[in-house]
Residue frames as a rotation matrix with the C-alpha (Angstrom) as fourth column:
MET 1
-0.861 0.462 0.212 16.85
-0.270 -0.769 0.579 -9.81
0.430 0.441 0.787 -9.50
ALA 2
-0.729 0.674 0.120 13.43
-0.050 0.122 -0.991 -9.42
-0.682 -0.729 -0.055 -7.63
ARG 3
-0.727 0.660 0.188 10.03
0.363 0.137 0.922 -10.21
0.583 0.738 -0.340 -8.89
TYR 4
-0.881 0.469 0.058 6.88
-0.364 -0.595 -0.717 -8.33
-0.301 -0.653 0.695 -7.82
LYS 5
-0.644 0.763 -0.059 3.34
0.543 0.511 0.666 -9.60
0.539 0.397 -0.743 -7.61
ASP 6
-0.554 0.579 0.598 0.31
-0.671 -0.736 0.091 -7.41
0.493 -0.351 0.796 -6.74
LYS 7
-0.920 0.253 -0.299 -1.64
0.378 0.768 -0.516 -8.91
0.099 -0.588 -0.803 -3.90
ARG 8
0.160 0.985 -0.066 -4.44
0.987 -0.161 0.001 -6.38
-0.009 -0.065 -0.998 -3.30
ARG 9
-0.650 -0.212 0.729 -5.24
0.339 -0.940 0.029 -2.70
0.680 0.267 0.683 -3.56
PHE 10
-0.209 0.551 -0.808 -6.63
0.920 -0.168 -0.353 -0.34
-0.331 -0.817 -0.472 -1.01
ARG 11
0.029 0.337 0.941 -8.61
0.534 -0.801 0.271 2.75
0.845 0.494 -0.203 -1.79
CYS 12
-0.204 -0.263 -0.943 -7.62
0.966 -0.208 -0.152 5.42
-0.156 -0.942 0.297 0.69
GLU 13
0.588 0.379 0.714 -8.42
0.478 -0.876 0.071 9.03
0.652 0.299 -0.696 1.45
GLY 14
-0.477 -0.861 -0.176 -5.87
0.702 -0.253 -0.666 11.50
0.529 -0.441 0.725 2.91
GLU 15
-0.342 0.245 -0.907 -6.37
0.794 -0.441 -0.419 14.09
-0.503 -0.863 -0.044 5.63
ALA 16
-0.754 -0.089 -0.651 -6.59
-0.177 -0.927 0.332 16.76
-0.633 0.365 0.683 2.89
GLY 17
0.260 0.966 -0.001 -9.38
-0.388 0.104 -0.916 14.85
-0.884 0.238 0.402 1.10
ARG 18
-0.116 -0.351 -0.929 -7.24
-0.993 0.063 0.100 13.52
0.024 0.934 -0.356 -1.72
SER 19
0.849 0.399 0.347 -7.91
-0.399 0.914 -0.076 9.90
-0.348 -0.074 0.935 -2.89
TYR 20
-0.262 -0.934 -0.242 -5.19
-0.961 0.230 0.151 7.36
-0.085 0.273 -0.958 -3.33
VAL 21
0.884 0.349 -0.313 -4.84
-0.371 0.929 -0.013 3.72
0.286 0.127 0.950 -4.29
ILE 22
0.045 -0.853 0.520 -2.27
-0.929 0.156 0.336 1.80
-0.368 -0.498 -0.785 -2.28
VAL 23
0.549 0.071 -0.833 -0.87
-0.566 0.765 -0.308 -1.22
0.615 0.640 0.460 -4.02
GLU 24
0.434 -0.416 0.799 0.25
-0.652 0.467 0.597 -4.18
-0.622 -0.780 -0.069 -1.78
GLN 25
0.563 -0.344 -0.751 3.01
-0.613 0.436 -0.659 -6.12
0.554 0.832 0.035 -3.54
ILE 26
0.808 -0.445 0.386 5.01
-0.041 0.611 0.791 -9.10
-0.587 -0.655 0.476 -2.58
LYS 27
0.481 -0.765 -0.429 8.60
-0.842 -0.267 -0.469 -8.91
0.244 0.587 -0.772 -3.57
VAL 28
0.891 -0.203 0.405 10.35
0.072 0.946 0.317 -12.20
-0.447 -0.253 0.858 -4.11
ALA 29
0.275 -0.877 -0.393 14.13
-0.943 -0.326 0.068 -12.07
-0.188 0.352 -0.917 -4.57
ARG 30
0.773 0.037 -0.633 15.34
-0.319 0.885 -0.339 -15.11
0.548 0.464 0.696 -6.42
GLY 31
0.265 -0.683 -0.681 17.35
0.441 0.714 -0.544 -17.35
0.858 -0.155 0.490 -4.13
LEU 32
-0.618 -0.606 0.502 17.42
-0.078 -0.588 -0.805 -14.93
0.783 -0.536 0.316 -1.23
GLY 33
-0.954 0.148 -0.261 14.99
0.297 0.344 -0.891 -16.41
-0.042 -0.927 -0.372 1.20
LEU 34
-0.261 0.917 -0.303 11.56
0.779 0.015 -0.627 -15.10
-0.570 -0.399 -0.718 2.48
PRO 35
-0.197 0.293 0.935 9.37
0.781 -0.529 0.331 -12.79
0.592 0.796 -0.125 0.45
ARG 36
-0.776 -0.050 -0.629 8.72
0.497 -0.663 -0.560 -9.25
-0.389 -0.747 0.539 1.55
THR 37
0.197 0.910 0.365 5.65
0.980 -0.170 -0.104 -7.12
-0.033 0.378 -0.925 1.29
ASP 38
-0.868 -0.458 -0.193 5.91
0.439 -0.888 0.133 -3.54
-0.232 0.031 0.972 -0.02
TYR 39
0.285 0.954 -0.097 3.29
0.810 -0.294 -0.508 -0.87
-0.513 0.066 -0.856 -0.32
MET 40
-0.855 -0.485 -0.185 3.21
0.325 -0.779 0.536 2.01
-0.404 0.398 0.823 -2.90
THR 41
0.064 0.878 -0.474 0.69
-0.297 -0.437 -0.849 4.32
-0.953 0.195 0.233 -4.56
GLU 42
0.661 0.266 0.702 -0.42
0.573 0.424 -0.701 3.74
-0.484 0.866 0.128 -8.18
ASP 43
0.941 -0.328 0.076 1.79
-0.214 -0.757 -0.617 6.80
0.260 0.564 -0.783 -9.03
GLY 44
0.386 -0.853 -0.352 4.89
0.382 0.495 -0.780 5.04
0.840 0.167 0.517 -7.52
GLU 45
0.041 -0.348 0.937 5.15
-0.715 -0.665 -0.216 6.90
0.698 -0.661 -0.276 -4.23
ILE 46
-0.663 -0.334 -0.670 6.41
0.177 0.800 -0.574 4.79
0.728 -0.499 -0.471 -1.31
ALA 47
0.270 0.755 0.597 3.88
-0.682 -0.288 0.672 4.01
0.679 -0.589 0.438 1.43
ASN 48
-0.894 -0.431 -0.119 4.24
-0.178 0.586 -0.791 2.39
0.411 -0.686 -0.601 4.86
ARG 49
0.192 0.930 -0.313 1.38
0.176 0.281 0.943 0.52
0.966 -0.236 -0.110 6.58
LEU 50
-0.547 -0.316 0.776 0.94
-0.621 -0.468 -0.628 1.94
0.562 -0.825 0.060 10.06
ASP 51
-0.677 0.400 0.618 -2.00
-0.324 0.593 -0.738 -0.31
-0.661 -0.699 -0.272 11.19
ASP 52
-0.519 0.477 0.710 -5.03
0.684 0.730 0.010 -1.98
-0.513 0.490 -0.704 9.71
ASP 53
0.542 0.836 0.090 -6.73
0.764 -0.445 -0.468 1.30
-0.351 0.322 -0.879 8.81
HIS 54
0.851 -0.194 -0.489 -3.83
-0.205 -0.978 0.032 3.74
-0.484 0.073 -0.872 8.06
PHE 55
0.432 -0.768 0.473 -0.92
0.898 0.315 -0.308 4.17
0.087 0.558 0.825 5.63
LEU 56
0.485 -0.368 -0.793 1.76
0.034 -0.899 0.437 6.83
-0.874 -0.239 -0.423 5.59
ILE 57
0.811 -0.243 0.532 2.87
0.559 0.053 -0.827 8.06
0.172 0.969 0.179 2.13
LEU 58
0.262 -0.823 -0.505 6.47
0.821 -0.085 0.564 8.92
-0.507 -0.562 0.653 2.55
LEU 59
-0.342 -0.397 0.852 6.82
0.849 -0.520 0.099 11.44
0.403 0.757 0.515 -0.29
ASN 60
-0.272 0.282 0.920 4.47
-0.089 -0.959 0.268 13.96
0.958 -0.008 0.286 1.23
LYS 61
-0.951 -0.245 -0.188 4.17
0.139 0.205 -0.969 12.52
0.276 -0.947 -0.161 4.77
GLU 62
-0.338 0.920 0.196 0.40
-0.894 -0.379 0.238 12.39
0.293 -0.095 0.951 4.59
ILE 63
-0.869 0.142 0.474 -1.44
-0.153 0.834 -0.530 9.88
-0.471 -0.533 -0.703 6.61
VAL 64
-0.506 0.729 -0.461 -4.18
-0.755 -0.116 0.646 8.20
0.417 0.675 0.609 4.67
SER 65
-0.420 0.454 0.786 -7.13
-0.575 0.537 -0.617 6.08
-0.703 -0.711 0.036 5.88
VAL 66
-0.986 0.110 0.128 -8.45
0.167 0.736 0.656 2.98
-0.021 0.668 -0.744 4.22
LEU 67
-0.376 0.921 -0.099 -11.99
-0.924 -0.381 -0.032 3.48
-0.067 0.079 0.995 2.86
LYS 68
-0.883 0.159 0.442 -13.99
0.068 0.974 -0.215 0.30
-0.465 -0.159 -0.871 3.80
ARG 69
-0.600 0.721 -0.347 -16.76
-0.626 -0.154 0.764 -0.67
0.498 0.676 0.544 1.53
PRO 70
-0.002 0.672 0.740 -19.86
-0.924 0.282 -0.259 -2.17
-0.383 -0.685 0.620 3.19
GLY 71
0.820 0.484 0.305 -19.79
-0.370 0.855 -0.363 -5.95
-0.436 0.185 0.880 2.94
LYS 72
0.776 -0.605 -0.180 -16.33
0.059 0.354 -0.933 -6.16
0.628 0.713 0.311 1.58
GLY 73
0.474 -0.695 -0.540 -12.85
0.858 0.228 0.460 -6.67
-0.197 -0.682 0.704 3.07
HIS 74
-0.089 -0.513 -0.854 -10.48
0.094 -0.858 0.506 -4.12
-0.992 -0.035 0.124 1.40
C-alpha cells in the first residue's frame, strides 16, 4: 500500500483564465524502492509538470501557468 505526503502547492491560471491549485505529492510505496512525485489538482484531476512554469491537466488538456508571487518561491 502506498502513502502520500503533500510537499507543496502551486497556484496556477489556465489559458481560459480559470484558477487551479496543483498539489505536489510524494508517493512512497512500502518496501518498493524509491519515492515518486505526483501532481494533481485539489479536485483530484491528474496533472503533469511540463517545466518549471507550466502544468498540463490531463482531464481537460488545459495548460496552466504557475502564478509566481513577488518575493516567494512557489
